[in-house]
matplotlib code that plots the C-alpha trace (Angstrom):
import matplotlib.pyplot as plt

x = [0.0, 2.9, 4.2, 0.8, 0.7, 4.3, 3.5, 0.4, 2.5, 5.1, 2.4, 0.8, 4.2, 5.1, 1.8, 2.3, 5.8, 4.5, 1.7, 4.2, 6.5, 3.6, 2.7, 6.3, 6.5, 3.3, 4.5, 7.9, 6.3, 4.1, 7.1, 9.0, 6.0, 5.5, 9.1, 9.1, 6.0, 2.9, 0.8, -2.8, -5.1, -7.5, -9.9, -10.3, -13.2, -13.1, -15.2, -17.0, -20.4, -20.1, -16.7, -15.5, -13.8, -10.1, -8.3, -5.0, -3.0, -2.2, 1.4, 1.9, 4.9, 5.8, 3.3, 1.6, -0.2, 0.3, -2.2, -1.0, -3.1, -3.1, -2.4, -0.1, 3.4, 4.9, 6.5, 5.2, 1.9, -1.3, -2.5, -0.7, -2.7, -1.0, -1.9, -2.9, -5.2, -7.3, -10.6, -12.8, -16.3, -18.4, -18.1, -20.5, -20.8, -20.4, -23.6, -24.9, -24.1, -20.5, -20.0, -19.0, -16.2, -15.0, -16.0, -18.3, -15.6, -14.8, -15.8, -16.2, -14.7, -15.3, -12.5, -12.2, -8.9, -8.0, -4.8, -2.4, -2.4, -6.2, -6.7, -10.4, -11.2, -14.0, -13.9, -13.7, -11.9, -12.3, -14.1, -12.7, -13.9, -11.6, -12.7, -10.7, -11.0, -12.0, -8.4, -7.0, -9.6, -8.3, -4.8, -5.8, -7.6, -4.6, -2.2, -4.3, -4.3, -0.7, 1.3, 4.9, 5.6, 6.3, 5.2, 2.3, 4.4, 4.8, 1.0, 1.2, 4.0]
y = [0.0, 2.4, 2.0, 2.9, 6.1, 7.0, 6.5, 8.7, 11.4, 11.3, 11.5, 14.5, 16.2, 15.6, 17.1, 20.1, 20.7, 20.5, 23.0, 25.4, 25.0, 25.7, 28.8, 30.1, 29.4, 31.4, 34.2, 34.3, 34.2, 37.2, 39.1, 38.5, 39.7, 42.8, 43.8, 46.0, 47.8, 48.7, 45.7, 45.6, 42.8, 41.9, 39.1, 38.1, 36.5, 35.4, 35.2, 38.2, 37.4, 33.6, 32.5, 31.8, 34.4, 33.8, 35.7, 37.2, 40.4, 42.9, 44.1, 47.2, 47.3, 50.0, 49.2, 46.1, 44.9, 41.3, 39.2, 36.5, 33.9, 34.3, 30.6, 29.9, 28.6, 30.2, 33.6, 33.8, 35.7, 33.9, 36.9, 39.9, 42.8, 45.4, 49.0, 49.8, 46.8, 47.5, 49.4, 49.9, 48.9, 49.0, 49.5, 48.3, 47.5, 43.9, 42.0, 40.3, 36.8, 37.9, 39.6, 36.4, 35.7, 39.2, 41.4, 44.4, 47.0, 45.9, 47.4, 45.2, 46.6, 45.0, 45.5, 44.5, 43.2, 43.3, 42.7, 45.7, 45.6, 46.2, 49.9, 49.7, 51.6, 49.2, 47.5, 44.0, 41.0, 39.1, 40.7, 40.1, 41.4, 42.7, 43.1, 45.8, 48.5, 52.1, 53.2, 50.5, 51.5, 55.0, 53.8, 51.5, 54.3, 56.7, 54.0, 53.4, 57.2, 57.9, 56.1, 57.3, 59.7, 58.0, 54.6, 54.5, 55.3, 51.7, 51.5, 53.5, 51.6]
z = [0.0, 0.7, -2.8, -4.3, -2.2, -3.1, -6.8, -6.6, -4.9, -7.7, -10.4, -8.7, -8.1, -11.8, -12.9, -10.7, -12.1, -15.6, -14.8, -13.3, -16.4, -18.7, -16.8, -16.8, -20.5, -21.3, -19.1, -20.8, -24.3, -23.3, -21.9, -25.2, -27.3, -25.1, -24.8, -27.9, -26.7, -28.8, -27.7, -26.6, -25.6, -28.4, -29.2, -32.8, -34.6, -38.3, -40.2, -38.8, -37.1, -37.4, -36.2, -32.6, -30.5, -29.8, -27.1, -28.0, -28.4, -31.1, -31.6, -33.7, -36.0, -38.6, -41.4, -40.0, -36.9, -35.8, -33.8, -31.5, -29.6, -25.9, -25.2, -28.2, -27.9, -31.0, -31.2, -34.8, -35.2, -36.2, -38.4, -39.9, -41.1, -43.3, -42.7, -46.3, -46.5, -43.4, -43.5, -40.5, -41.6, -38.4, -34.6, -32.0, -28.3, -27.0, -27.1, -24.0, -25.4, -26.0, -22.6, -20.8, -23.2, -23.9, -21.0, -21.0, -21.4, -25.0, -28.3, -31.3, -34.5, -37.9, -40.3, -43.9, -45.2, -48.9, -50.7, -50.8, -54.6, -54.7, -55.5, -56.1, -52.9, -52.0, -48.6, -50.1, -49.0, -45.7, -42.8, -39.3, -35.9, -33.2, -29.6, -27.9, -25.3, -26.2, -25.5, -27.8, -30.5, -30.4, -30.8, -33.7, -35.5, -34.9, -36.2, -39.3, -40.1, -39.3, -41.8, -42.2, -45.0, -48.3, -47.1, -49.6, -52.6, -53.4, -53.9, -57.1, -58.8]

ax = plt.figure().add_subplot(projection="3d")
ax.plot(x, y, z, "-o")
ax.set_aspect("equal")
plt.show()
């Protein structure tokens, strides 16, 4: 009987160590993603209106914004959105059925993505929803409008 108890203790201890290592790994990944600054918490749903919400974070770069899953293990983004291909289509408050997953302090923004080479001006392409705070929405809109001088010149060639 003593051997059975000892074996169970070792199994529980091993599981506890694995859980701690997983938590440390997720914290280290988040630290590495946030060290360059310009990150906000953001849930993503694609396709808009019908997909599942996935928790994650946005990281702003020069001309693109990268989205990472909250519980991912890779340092590579799941989605990359280029500044020139994003168009804000709609903005709304979180619905009551979404509040449990997203929180009530979020705003849902529907954005259309289109290839950078598409100069038609229409908000075509794929529609994605982002759930962010009001402050993060202000930052996203400012980032969309504030492209560096000359960055759009490649669009005309």
